[in-house]
N, C-alpha and C positions, 0 to 999 in steps of 0.2 A: 505432556506438558505443552504450553503455548510456545510456538516457534518464533524466533526473532529473525526478521527479514531487514537487512540494512539498506536504506535507501542512499544511493551514492551520488544523487543529483548534486549536492553541495560541494563534494570534491570536483565534480565537473566545472561547476561555476567558479571555483578557485582556479582551476587550470585555465579556464577560457578568460579569466580576468587579465592575465599577462601574456596570453598566447603560448606557444610552445607546448610542452608536455610535462609540466611540473605543477601539481603532483601528477604522477603517472597513474591514470585511472585503472588501467588493467592489473598493475601490481597492487593497488589498493584493494581492488576487489578480491584478488587471491589472498592477500594478507587477512582480510576481514573473515574470509571463510576459515582460514587456519586458525584465526583467533577464537573461533567457536560459534560464529553466527550460522544460522540455519538456512539463510538465503540471502540473495541480493535482489534489490528492487531498482528499477530505473523508470522514469517518467519523462520520456522525450517529448517536447512540444515542437509545434511547427516552426518556431524562430530558432530553435536549437540553441537557446540561450545557455543551456547547462549540458544535459546529455544530448550528444549528436547521434543522428541515425547510424552513421558508421561505427560509433562506439557500440551499439547494440550488436552489430556483426562480429565485432572483435571480441566482445565480452563472451558471447554465447559458448564458444568452445572451452572457456576457461571456468565456467560455473559448474562445480561438481555438487553444490548443494541444491537449492531451488532457485529458479530464476522466475522473476515476476516482472512483467512489463505492464506499466499503467498508461493509460491515456484515453483520449476521446476517439471513439470508433467511427465518428462522422468524418474524420480525416481518412480519405482512401489510402494515403500513404502510410498512415498508422496501421490499418488493416493489413496491407502488404508486408509491413515490416514484421508484424507479429507472425503472420502465416509462413514467412520465409525463415524465421528464426525459432519457431515452435518453442516458446518458453514453457515451463511447467504450469504456469498461470499467467492469464492476462486479467487485469483489473480495469474495469471500464468506468471512466470518470467523465462527467459532462462539463467539461471545462470549455469556456469561451475562448476565442482566440486572443492571445496577448494577456490572459489572465495571470496575475502574479503567483497565486498558488491556488490549489483546489478549495472551494469555499461552499459547495453544496453538493447534495447527492442528487440521484435520479428521481424524477417523478415517474414512478413505475405504473402509475394508472395511465396517464397522457402518453407515455412513450412505450407502453407494454408491446405493441405490435412491432415497432422498430427494434426493440432489444431482443424479441424472440428471434428475428432473423439473423441479427449479428451474432447472437450467442450461439445459434446453430452452426454457423460459418466456422467459429473457432472450435466448437466441440467436435465438429466432424473431422477437424485437423488433429484431434487428440489433445487439445489444450483445455485445461481447467479454467473455468470463467468465474469471476468474482465481480459484483457490481456495487459501486459506492453509494451508500445510502445514508440519509439523515436519520437521527434516532426517532423514528416516527413508525409505531406499530401498524398504522393504517396503510403503509406502503408495502407490507410484508406479503400479503396474499396475492397481490398482483406481481410482486417480485418473484414469488415461486411460480407463477403462471408463465413467467418468461423462460423457465428452464434453466435458470442460472444454477451453478453448482454451490455458490457461496454468496454472501453479502459481505461488504466491508463497512463497518460502522464508523461514520465520520465523527471524530472525537473532539473536534475543536470546542463545542458548546461544553463538554464535560471538563476540558483542560481550563477553560476561562473561569468556570464557576467552582472549580474544585476547592479552592482555598476559602471561598466565602461561604458556600453552603454545600458541603460534600453530598448530602442525601438528595438534595435536589439536583445536583449535578448528575448523579448517577441513575436517577429514577426513570428517565426515559429510555435509557439504555437497557435496563432491567426489563421494562416492558416490551421493548423491541426484540430482545433476546428471547424472551418468552414466546412471542409470536413466531419468531424464526424457528424455534425448536418445534412448535406445533405444526409448522409447514415443512418441516424436514430439511431446512437450509442450515448449512454450516456457516460459521462466522469467522471473519477476520476484523481487525480494527486498525486505525490509524489516523494521525494528524494531531500534532502537539502533545502527544504522549512523551513523558519524560521520567527521570529519576525520582521525582517527587510524587507523581500521580500514577504511575504505571501499575505498581504492585497491588494498590487498592482496586483498581479496574479489573485486573485480572482475577483477583480473589472474589469480586462480585460476579464475574462472568467466567467461570473456570473452565468452560468448554470452548473458549476461543481457540481457534486453530493457529492463528498467526497474527502478530502485530508488525507493522511496517513503520520503521523510524528512521529519520534522516537528520533533520535540522538539529534537533535537540542533542542527538548522539554526537555529531561532529563538534558542537559547542562544548559538550562535556569532555570530549577528547583533547580539546586545546588544554583543559586544566588538568585532567587526569591521566592522559596518554590514551592512545587508541586501543591498545590491548586491554588494558585495565577497564576502560569504559565498556567494551563489549561484554566483559565478564560481569560488570556491574548490572548492565541491562539484563543479561542472562539470568543473574540470580534474582532480579525482580519479578522474573516469570515463574519462579518455583512456587 
């Protein structure tokens, strides 16, 4: 079954908005695991506008499921953070500095040489590597050449088109998933997946290893409660 990793960035955003420690990020992460989530995801950025680097050090000993750290490996501070904390997985995202949210995947043809080196660095430390990719099958062969363990399908296009034309929305992901299987790459997915579009996506690509969901999940938690919301997302993955 596809695993649910909950991205807790927005809890950190809420905490930072007023200063202090409310909500308590560490207690939230522990609670989400107890509620049935299969993992915790964080995406620290250089300006620390949500997850702070110190949060990662404090979270690491509390994560008994899977810990996934996302970020841009062109930041040396990010590389050091990952190597010092040794999460189960690092997801490499080509964010620009100051970017509001992730909005594109790697060009694995142009950046193949760079990715090979940084992926090797993390794998030699015993960390599984996933790279963020657009739904473009032309990027898969070169992604496989980097040595990455997994790819993460960037799903914003799917989410935006889902209600207008579901078949068109899913088609590039099906083609990309087929190419990934051919090259022996495992798959994750994330970005704008929610309770309305998640179940269909997973049924169409049933061999997804993991989905990472944050913004939509916390929005639903405001209405349904956090425990109930985690269970609703888990049921969408069955």
